[in-house]
C-alpha positions in Angstrom: 1.0 40.7 9.6 4.9 40.0 9.7 4.4 36.8 10.1 3.3 34.4 6.9 -0.5 32.8 6.9 -1.3 29.5 8.6 -4.0 27.7 10.0 -4.5 28.7 12.8 -2.9 31.6 13.4 -6.2 33.6 14.9 -6.7 31.1 17.2 -9.4 31.8 19.2 -8.7 34.9 18.9 -11.5 37.9 18.1 -11.8 39.1 14.7 -13.5 41.9 12.4 -13.8 41.5 8.7 -15.3 44.5 7.7 -16.3 45.5 4.5 -17.9 48.7 2.6 -21.3 48.3 3.9 -23.5 51.6 4.3 -23.7 50.8 7.8 -19.9 52.1 8.6 -21.2 55.7 7.5 -19.8 58.0 11.0 -18.6 54.7 12.8 -15.7 55.2 14.8 -13.1 52.8 13.2 -10.4 53.0 16.3 -13.0 50.9 18.1 -11.4 47.9 15.9 -8.2 48.3 17.8 -8.7 44.9 20.5 -9.3 42.7 17.3 -7.7 40.8 14.1 -9.1 42.9 11.3 -9.1 42.0 7.9 -10.8 44.3 5.3 -12.3 43.5 2.0 -10.9 46.2 -0.6 -11.5 49.6 -0.7 -11.9 49.6 3.8 -8.3 49.0 3.9 -8.8 53.0 4.0 -10.6 53.2 7.8 -8.5 50.1 8.7 -4.9 51.3 8.7 -4.5 49.0 11.7 -6.2 45.5 10.0 -3.8 42.8 9.9 -4.9 41.4 6.5 -6.5 43.0 3.4 -8.5 41.5 1.4 -8.9 41.8 -2.5 -11.2 39.9 -5.0 -12.1 42.2 -7.2 -9.8 42.0 -10.7 -11.2 45.8 -11.8 -10.2 47.0 -7.8 -6.8 45.4 -8.1 -5.4 47.0 -11.8 -6.8 50.2 -9.7 -5.2 49.5 -6.9 -1.8 48.5 -8.7 -1.7 52.3 -9.5 -2.9 53.7 -6.0 -0.2 54.4 -3.7 -2.5 54.3 -0.8 -3.0 51.3 -0.9 0.4 50.2 -1.5 1.4 52.3 1.9 -1.1 50.1 3.8 1.2 47.6 6.4 -1.1 44.6 6.2 -0.9 41.8 5.1 -2.3 41.7 1.2 -3.9 38.2 0.5 -6.2 38.2 -2.9 -7.9 34.6 -4.8 -5.1 32.3 -6.8 -6.4 33.3 -9.7 -5.4 36.8 -9.8 -2.3 36.4 -9.9 -1.5 37.9 -13.7 -2.7 40.9 -12.5 0.2 43.4 -11.8 -0.1 44.1 -8.7 0.8 41.1 -7.7 4.4 41.7 -8.9 4.7 44.0 -5.8 3.4 44.7 -2.3 3.9 41.7 -1.4 0.8 40.0 -2.3 -0.2 36.2 -1.1 -1.7 34.4 -3.6 -4.4 31.9 -1.9 -6.2 28.9 -3.8 -10.2 28.7 -4.2 -12.2 25.1 -3.0 -13.4 24.1 -5.8 -17.4 23.9 -6.9 -18.2 26.3 -3.3 -17.1 24.4 -0.8 -15.7 25.8 2.6 -11.9 25.6 3.2 -10.4 23.7 6.4 -7.4 25.0 5.7 -4.9 27.2 4.0 -3.9 24.5 1.1 -7.9 24.0 0.3 -8.3 27.5 -0.3 -11.2 29.3 -0.2 -14.8 30.1 -0.2 -15.6 32.8 -3.0 -18.6 32.3 -4.9 -18.1 36.1 -6.6 -17.9 37.4 -3.1 -14.9 38.4 -1.7 -16.8 38.7 1.5 -17.5 34.4 1.8 -13.6 34.0 1.1 -12.7 36.9 3.3 -15.4 35.4 6.3 -13.4 31.6 6.0 -9.9 33.0 5.4 -10.8 34.5 9.2 -12.2 31.0 10.0 -9.2 29.1 8.2 -6.4 31.6 10.8 -9.2 30.1 13.7 -10.5 33.3 14.8 -13.2 32.4 16.8 -15.9 34.8 17.2 -15.8 36.2 14.6 -17.8 39.7 13.9 -19.2 41.2 10.6 -19.0 45.1 10.1 -20.8 46.9 6.9 -21.3 43.5 5.4 -24.8 44.9 4.4 -25.8 43.2 1.3 -28.7 45.5 0.6 -28.2 50.0 0.6 -29.2 52.2 -2.3 -28.1 55.3 -3.7 -30.2 57.5 -5.3 -30.0 56.1 -8.2 -31.2 52.6 -6.5 -27.6 50.8 -7.1 -25.4 49.9 -4.9 -24.1 52.2 -2.8 -20.9 51.7 -0.1 -19.6 53.7 3.1 -17.7 55.6 0.6 -16.9 57.1 -3.0 -13.9 55.0 -3.9 -15.5 53.0 -7.0 -16.7 54.6 -9.7 -20.1 54.5 -10.9 -20.2 52.3 -13.5 -19.0 49.9 -11.2 -22.4 49.9 -9.6 -25.0 47.1 -9.9 -28.9 47.4 -8.8 -28.6 47.0 -5.3 -31.3 44.0 -4.9 -28.6 42.2 -6.8 -26.6 42.4 -3.5 -29.5 41.1 -1.4 -30.4 38.4 -4.4 -26.6 37.2 -4.5 -24.5 37.5 -2.0 -27.2 37.0 1.5 -27.6 34.1 -0.4 -24.2 32.9 -0.6 -23.3 33.3 2.7 -26.7 31.1 3.4 -24.8 28.3 1.3 -21.9 28.7 3.5 -23.2 29.5 7.0 -24.5 25.7 8.3 -20.1 25.2 7.1 -18.2 27.7 9.6 -16.9 26.3 12.0 -16.3 30.0 14.2 -18.6 31.6 15.2 -20.4 34.6 13.8 -22.5 37.5 14.7 -23.7 40.2 12.3 -23.1 43.4 13.8 -25.1 45.7 11.3 -28.3 46.7 12.4 -29.4 47.2 8.9 -27.9 44.2 6.9 -30.1 42.2 4.9 -28.6 39.0 6.1 -30.0 36.9 8.5 -28.0 33.8 8.8 -25.6 35.0 11.5 -26.7 36.6 15.3 -26.8 40.2 15.5 -24.8 41.6 17.8 -22.7 45.2 18.3 -19.5 45.3 18.0 -17.7 44.6 21.6 
């Protein structure tokens, strides 16, 4: 995205928010080409045309500050305002946005995004502020476990020590989406058949 972030920038255009859930194993990411795309965390590796890369994890930001793949990605890198002290914020044109107070749903960039300790809700809020409608969720599974019963992703980019028990996703992340769902302006569709997230209508990515 060469233009600065501004409210309504994706006004009434379809957008896809891409997470890292295991449902994306084998997915053809070229299917995203017709859409505005926002990649969350390491999903940027498979979304070379993503206009926005949203990173909401402090530890990951520190790793990405040394990752040439991240710096080479042409998308606009966005993070929470309280991550400004991370080294990655000092280069590569990373843009910071505030976090709303008390978990409120942001209605403008000035308000900020609803984080709730979950990069998925923040990225979804940002897409909503940008005016995207509808918004399709891919890889927002809020579930899926590896052989050890820990959180699974479609990729292997995270250290094993970062992986919490898989039920943590369903318990915390699903609840966060359920809390914000009534406040979203756009129509939101969950495109993961295996997602435990039930607060949005489901469909295949058109």
